[in-house]
N, C-alpha and C positions, 0 to 999 in steps of 0.2 A: 451542576456546573459541573464544568469539561476537565477534565483530568489533563495535566501539563504533559505528561507523558504520552500521553494518547494522542495530543495535538503534535506534539516531535515526531511519533514515529509517521502520523497522517502526512505532515510536512514532507519527512522523507521520502514516503512513498509517491505524494506527489512529484517533487522536484526528479526523482527518478524517473518518474513516466515523463514529464515535461520535456526533460534531456534526451529521451529518445522519441520526444515527439508522438507520444502515443496519447488517444483521447480515453477518457474516462470509460467509452463504451469498447472502443477494441484493450484495453487490458482487462474489463470484466469478461472479455469473450476468449482472450488467451488465458486466462486466470479459472476460468469456470466459474464466476462467479457472478451477482446481477450488478447492473449499475449502482442501484442505491447502495449497496455494500460497498462498492466502490467509493462512489461520495461519503457516506457514513466514516468510512476509514479515513481518508482523507482530509475531512473535517474534524477528527477528533471525537466525535460524538456516540462512538459504538466501541466496545469493548471488543477487540480483534482475534478471534479465535486461532489458537496455534494453526490447524489447516489451514486458513485463509492465507496467514503468513507464507507458508509453505508453498503455495498454489501463486502468491504473488511473486515470490524470488524464482521458482521454476520459470514462470511469465517472463521475467526480467534476464533469465538464465544467469542469476545470482545463486550463490549459495545462501542460506539462512546468514550467516554469523556477517556475511557481505553486508545483507540489506538491513542489519540490526545496527552496523555500524555510525554512529553519530558523525566521525567527522567529516564533517561537511565542508 
């Protein structure tokens, strides 16, 4: 069963990626993560590691607090 908070975080990352017109492949490259990791995070099926969050925030040129701000 998927954790609703992981789904919310994955959706936030997906929306941010789409807003910037970046593919999953490009985000994976920018964040130094695998495409599968990005896909799993966006679908909320993996418990995201803190270091992965930092890498994604950095790829978006955001602070971690900005990335985790859920006011959509």
